C-alpha positions as CSV (number, residue, x, y, z in Angstrom):
1,M,11.7,-21.3,0.8
2,A,14.9,-20.8,2.9
3,K,17.0,-17.9,1.8
4,K,21.0,-18.5,1.8
5,K,22.8,-16.3,3.8
6,E,25.4,-14.1,2.0
7,K,29.2,-14.3,3.5
8,I,30.2,-10.7,3.2
9,N,33.9,-9.3,3.0
10,I,35.7,-12.4,2.4
11,V,36.8,-14.6,-0.7
12,Y,39.3,-16.8,1.1
13,S,40.9,-17.6,4.2
14,T,43.9,-19.6,5.4
15,N,43.2,-18.8,8.7
16,P,41.9,-21.9,10.7
17,N,40.0,-20.0,13.6
18,F,38.3,-17.7,11.1
19,S,34.3,-17.1,11.2
20,Y,32.6,-15.6,8.4
21,E,30.7,-12.8,9.1
22,F,27.1,-12.9,7.6
23,D,25.0,-10.6,6.2
24,E,21.7,-9.9,8.6
25,E,18.8,-9.7,6.7
26,N,16.6,-7.0,8.6
27,E,13.1,-8.3,7.4
28,L,10.9,-5.2,7.9
29,E,7.7,-6.0,10.0
30,T,4.3,-5.6,8.1
31,L,2.5,-2.4,9.1
32,P,-1.3,-2.6,10.2
33,I,-3.4,-1.6,6.9
34,N,-4.8,1.4,8.5
35,Q,-1.0,2.6,8.9
36,Q,-0.1,2.1,5.2
37,K,0.4,5.2,2.9
38,L,0.4,3.8,-0.7
39,Y,0.7,6.0,-3.6
40,V,-1.0,5.2,-6.7
41,S,0.2,6.5,-10.2
42,I,0.4,5.7,-13.7
43,D,4.2,5.2,-15.4
44,R,5.2,5.1,-19.0
45,K,8.8,5.4,-18.7
46,Q,11.1,2.8,-20.0
47,R,8.0,0.5,-20.8
48,G,7.8,1.6,-24.8
49,G,4.9,3.8,-24.1
50,K,2.6,1.1,-22.4
51,E,1.4,2.5,-19.3
52,V,1.1,0.4,-16.1
53,T,-0.1,1.2,-12.8
54,L,2.3,1.5,-9.7
55,I,1.6,1.4,-6.2
56,E,4.2,2.6,-4.1
57,G,4.8,3.1,-0.3
58,Y,4.3,-0.5,1.3
59,I,6.2,-1.0,4.2
60,G,6.2,-4.4,5.6
61,A,7.2,-7.9,4.6
62,E,8.0,-8.9,0.9
63,E,5.8,-12.0,1.4
64,D,2.8,-9.8,2.5
65,L,3.6,-7.4,-0.6
66,K,3.1,-10.2,-3.0
67,E,0.3,-11.3,-1.4
68,L,-1.3,-8.0,-2.2
69,G,-0.2,-7.7,-5.5
70,K,-1.6,-11.0,-6.2
71,K,-5.1,-9.8,-4.9
72,I,-5.0,-6.6,-7.2
73,K,-4.1,-8.5,-10.1
74,T,-6.8,-11.1,-9.7
75,K,-9.4,-7.9,-9.1
76,C,-8.0,-6.3,-12.3
77,G,-7.7,-9.4,-14.6
78,V,-4.6,-8.3,-15.6
79,G,-1.2,-9.2,-15.5
80,G,1.8,-7.6,-13.3
81,S,4.6,-8.1,-11.0
82,V,6.4,-6.8,-7.3
83,K,9.7,-5.5,-8.0
84,D,11.8,-3.1,-5.4
85,N,9.0,-2.5,-2.9
86,E,6.7,-1.7,-5.7
87,I,3.8,-3.5,-7.1
88,I,3.3,-2.9,-11.1
89,I,0.1,-3.6,-12.8
90,Q,-0.4,-3.9,-16.1
91,G,-2.4,-1.0,-17.9
92,N,-4.6,2.0,-16.8
93,F,-6.4,0.8,-13.5
94,K,-5.3,4.0,-11.5
95,D,-9.2,4.8,-10.4
96,K,-10.1,1.0,-9.6
97,I,-7.0,0.5,-7.5
98,F,-7.6,3.7,-5.6
99,D,-11.1,2.6,-4.4
100,L,-10.2,-1.1,-4.1
101,L,-7.2,-0.3,-1.5
102,S,-9.4,2.2,0.1
103,K,-12.1,-0.2,0.7
104,E,-9.7,-2.8,1.8
105,G,-8.5,0.0,4.7
106,Y,-5.7,1.5,3.4
107,Q,-4.5,5.1,3.5
108,V,-4.3,6.0,-0.3
109,K,-3.0,8.8,-2.6
110,K,-3.5,9.4,-6.1
111,K,-0.3,10.6,-7.3
112,G,0.6,12.5,-10.7
113,G,-1.7,14.4,-13.2
114,N,-3.6,11.4,-14.8
């Protein structure tokens, strides 16, 4: 699915020689697995008291992040989503995800006291 380029700083122009400025998309290049530093934590804020496991710190393309999120959701057998460069997994799977990512070769740290 191709993304539409956004025109910036212009609403309308009557100048026939005007050329639009397009917002440049800065797609990050995905770091190798052994250079990724991921942080795994439990979060309850603004979720109605329900626990979710957050995976933060991924540096790379959005597509690769979604693929990693899908793999983790499958291994844990639960739902989740990928938003704002974070993977959100429903439930408390901090230890399981830590072990899973470590076996894959990621540098993983637990965050928080739980």
